[in-house]
C-alpha positions as CSV (number, residue, x, y, z in Angstrom):
1,M,-1.5,-12.5,71.9
2,N,2.2,-12.7,71.2
3,K,4.0,-12.0,67.8
4,V,4.3,-15.6,66.8
5,G,0.6,-16.0,67.5
6,N,-0.4,-12.9,65.4
7,R,1.5,-14.3,62.5
8,R,-0.2,-17.5,62.7
9,A,-3.5,-15.9,62.8
10,T,-2.7,-13.6,59.8
11,A,-1.5,-16.7,57.9
12,R,-4.7,-18.7,58.4
13,V,-6.9,-15.8,57.3
14,L,-4.9,-15.2,54.0
15,A,-5.1,-19.0,53.4
16,L,-8.9,-18.8,53.6
17,L,-9.2,-15.4,51.5
18,L,-6.7,-16.5,48.8
19,P,-9.1,-18.8,46.8
20,V,-11.8,-16.1,46.9
21,L,-9.5,-13.5,45.6
22,V,-8.2,-15.6,42.8
23,G,-11.7,-16.5,41.7
24,A,-12.7,-13.0,41.6
25,C,-9.8,-12.1,39.4
26,G,-10.6,-14.8,37.1
27,A,-14.3,-13.7,36.8
28,S,-13.3,-10.3,35.7
29,G,-12.2,-11.6,32.3
30,P,-9.5,-13.6,30.6
31,A,-6.0,-12.1,30.3
32,S,-5.1,-10.8,27.1
33,D,-2.0,-11.5,25.1
34,D,0.2,-8.9,27.0
35,G,-0.8,-10.5,30.4
36,M,-3.0,-7.5,31.7
37,I,-6.4,-8.8,33.0
38,G,-9.3,-7.1,31.3
39,S,-7.3,-5.2,28.9
40,P,-8.4,-5.2,25.1
41,S,-7.5,-8.1,23.0
42,P,-5.5,-7.5,19.7
43,L,-8.8,-7.9,17.7
44,A,-10.5,-5.3,19.7
45,K,-7.7,-3.0,19.4
46,R,-7.7,-3.2,15.6
47,H,-11.4,-2.8,15.6
48,S,-11.2,0.4,17.7
49,R,-8.5,1.8,15.0
50,G,-11.2,1.3,12.4
51,E,-9.5,-1.8,10.8
52,D,-11.0,-5.0,9.8
53,P,-10.6,-7.5,12.8
54,L,-10.8,-10.4,10.5
55,E,-8.3,-9.2,7.9
56,A,-5.4,-11.4,7.5
57,A,-2.2,-11.0,9.6
58,E,0.6,-8.6,8.6
59,R,2.5,-9.9,5.6
60,P,6.3,-9.3,4.9
61,L,7.1,-8.1,1.4
62,H,10.4,-9.1,-0.4
63,D,10.2,-8.0,-4.1
64,T,11.7,-4.5,-4.5
65,L,11.9,-2.0,-7.5
66,S,13.6,1.4,-7.6
67,W,12.2,4.8,-8.7
68,Y,13.4,8.4,-8.8
69,D,11.9,10.9,-6.5
70,G,13.1,13.9,-8.2
71,A,16.9,13.4,-8.1
72,R,16.9,10.9,-5.3
73,K,16.7,7.3,-5.9
74,R,14.3,5.2,-3.7
75,R,13.3,1.6,-3.1
76,I,9.6,0.5,-3.3
77,W,8.2,-2.9,-2.2
78,V,5.8,-4.7,-4.3
79,D,2.6,-6.6,-3.0
80,P,2.3,-9.7,-5.0
81,E,-1.1,-10.4,-3.9
82,V,-2.9,-7.0,-4.5
83,L,-3.8,-5.3,-7.8
84,V,-4.9,-1.7,-8.0
85,E,-7.2,-0.1,-10.7
86,T,-6.4,3.6,-10.4
87,E,-9.1,4.8,-12.6
88,P,-12.0,2.4,-11.8
89,G,-14.8,1.6,-14.1
90,D,-17.0,-1.1,-15.3
91,R,-14.7,-2.0,-18.1
92,G,-11.8,-2.6,-15.6
93,G,-13.9,-4.6,-13.3
94,D,-15.2,-7.0,-16.1
95,L,-11.6,-7.4,-17.2
96,V,-10.4,-8.4,-13.9
97,R,-13.2,-11.0,-13.5
98,R,-12.3,-12.5,-17.0
99,H,-8.4,-12.7,-16.6
100,A,-8.4,-13.3,-12.8
101,P,-11.6,-15.1,-11.9
102,G,-10.4,-15.8,-8.1
103,A,-9.7,-12.1,-7.4
104,A,-11.7,-10.6,-4.6
105,E,-12.4,-6.9,-4.4
106,L,-11.1,-5.1,-1.3
107,P,-12.7,-2.1,0.4
108,G,-11.0,1.1,-1.0
109,S,-11.7,4.6,-1.7
110,R,-13.8,6.0,-4.5
111,R,-10.7,7.0,-6.6
112,A,-9.2,3.6,-6.8
113,R,-10.2,0.0,-6.6
114,R,-8.1,-2.8,-5.0
115,W,-8.3,-6.6,-5.7
116,R,-6.8,-9.4,-3.8
117,L,-5.5,-12.1,-6.4
118,A,-6.0,-15.9,-5.8
119,S,-3.0,-18.1,-6.0
120,G,-4.0,-19.4,-9.4
121,D,-4.4,-15.8,-10.9
122,G,-0.6,-15.1,-10.9
123,D,1.1,-12.2,-9.1
124,S,0.0,-8.6,-9.3
125,R,3.0,-7.7,-11.8
126,E,2.1,-10.5,-14.2
127,T,-1.6,-9.6,-13.9
128,A,-1.1,-5.9,-14.4
129,R,0.8,-6.6,-17.5
130,A,-1.8,-9.1,-18.9
131,L,-4.7,-6.6,-18.1
132,A,-2.8,-3.6,-19.9
133,E,-2.3,-5.8,-23.0
134,A,-5.8,-6.9,-23.1
135,D,-7.4,-3.3,-22.9
136,P,-4.7,-0.4,-22.8
137,R,-7.6,1.9,-21.8
138,C,-7.9,0.4,-18.3
139,R,-5.2,1.5,-15.8
140,F,-3.9,-1.2,-13.6
141,S,-0.8,-1.5,-11.4
142,P,0.6,-3.8,-8.7
143,A,0.0,-2.4,-5.2
144,F,3.3,-0.9,-3.9
145,H,4.4,-0.1,-0.4
146,D,6.8,2.2,1.3
147,A,8.4,-0.4,3.5
148,A,8.7,-4.2,3.8
149,S,5.3,-4.8,5.1
150,D,1.8,-4.7,3.7
151,R,0.7,-2.5,6.5
152,S,2.9,0.4,5.4
153,D,1.8,3.2,3.2
154,M,0.4,2.0,0.0
155,R,0.7,3.6,-3.5
156,A,0.1,2.7,-7.2
157,L,1.2,3.7,-10.6
158,T,-1.2,5.9,-12.6
159,G,0.5,5.4,-16.0
160,R,1.9,8.8,-16.1
161,I,5.5,10.3,-15.6
162,L,6.5,13.6,-14.5
163,V,9.6,15.1,-16.3
164,R,11.4,18.2,-15.4
165,F,13.4,19.8,-18.3
166,R,16.3,22.1,-18.1
167,D,15.5,25.6,-17.4
168,E,17.4,26.9,-20.3
169,W,15.3,25.1,-22.8
170,S,12.4,27.0,-24.8
171,E,9.0,25.7,-25.0
172,E,9.7,24.8,-28.4
173,D,12.6,22.5,-27.2
174,V,10.4,20.8,-24.8
175,S,7.7,20.3,-27.3
176,A,10.1,18.9,-29.8
177,W,11.6,16.5,-27.2
178,I,8.1,15.2,-26.3
179,A,7.0,14.8,-30.0
180,A,10.4,13.0,-31.0
181,R,9.8,10.3,-28.3
182,G,6.2,9.7,-29.4
183,F,4.3,11.0,-26.3
184,L,0.8,12.1,-27.4
185,S,-0.5,13.8,-24.4
186,S,1.1,16.5,-22.3
187,R,0.2,18.7,-19.4
188,K,2.2,21.5,-17.8
189,L,2.7,21.7,-14.0
190,P,2.9,25.1,-12.3
191,I,6.3,24.1,-10.5
192,G,9.6,25.0,-11.9
193,R,10.1,26.3,-15.4
194,H,9.4,23.2,-17.3
195,V,7.7,20.2,-15.7
196,R,5.3,18.1,-17.7
197,V,3.0,15.2,-17.1
198,L,3.1,12.8,-19.8
199,E,1.1,9.7,-20.5
200,A,3.5,6.6,-20.6
201,G,1.3,3.4,-20.5
202,S,-0.3,1.2,-18.0
203,G,1.2,0.7,-14.4
204,L,4.7,-0.9,-14.7
205,D,5.4,0.7,-18.2
206,A,5.3,4.0,-16.6
207,L,7.9,3.2,-14.0
208,E,10.3,1.7,-16.5
209,T,9.9,4.5,-18.8
210,A,10.6,7.0,-15.9
211,N,13.7,5.3,-14.8
212,R,15.0,5.1,-18.4
213,I,14.4,8.7,-19.1
214,H,16.0,9.9,-15.9
215,E,19.1,7.6,-16.5
216,T,19.5,8.3,-20.2
217,E,18.2,11.5,-21.2
218,D,19.1,15.1,-20.9
219,V,16.6,16.2,-18.4
220,I,16.9,17.2,-14.7
221,W,14.7,14.4,-13.4
222,C,12.0,12.0,-14.4
223,S,9.6,10.3,-11.9
224,P,6.5,8.1,-12.1
225,E,3.2,9.6,-11.1
226,W,1.8,7.8,-7.9
227,S,-1.8,7.5,-6.7
228,R,-2.0,7.3,-3.0
229,A,-5.8,7.4,-2.6
230,L,-5.9,3.9,-1.6
231,S,-7.0,3.9,2.0
232,P,-10.8,2.6,2.7
233,R,-13.1,5.7,3.2
């Protein structure tokens, strides 16, 4: 058989085999979003990472606040839909159910409790303030993120602030400053010469107080204390 005949015979064989090959590939499974036949779907990938495959899609965040990390000013993103109880207890749970009846509890760690707010409950900043006014003993905070996405690292305000006083101050100077400004509880940290943890009120009050002290008082720095124990366990 000449070369032309060989080429024609090969073409006829391929024409016969092509439908069979295509059918076999199609039977192996549907193509995933990235076009690779048989590769894991996005839901399967999320499940393999220990994430809830039915959780809502990633949300961009737009509302930001500033805080001081030592001497450095940083930006933080507020999640308007998620409220955090940093010291969970029965009292706080009952309070949320009364003031935000549409809120749904989310999986979380034992050290903090997260709630997703319904549209009629108001945003997390408004709700945190309302709950603090209703019962100052409970600790609520909006959920904050380190970047403009609800999938970025999350944190919440504990209601305490950290203050580093000037090294040349005496213990009496520090105690007098604390008493003059009405802080009722103080704890010394074993870092630096004079670093104290002060109770500053629930949630956003602590952030605002820390910023005001850092910007207007004669201290080295003042930062809010953050809880980062928010991941599901």
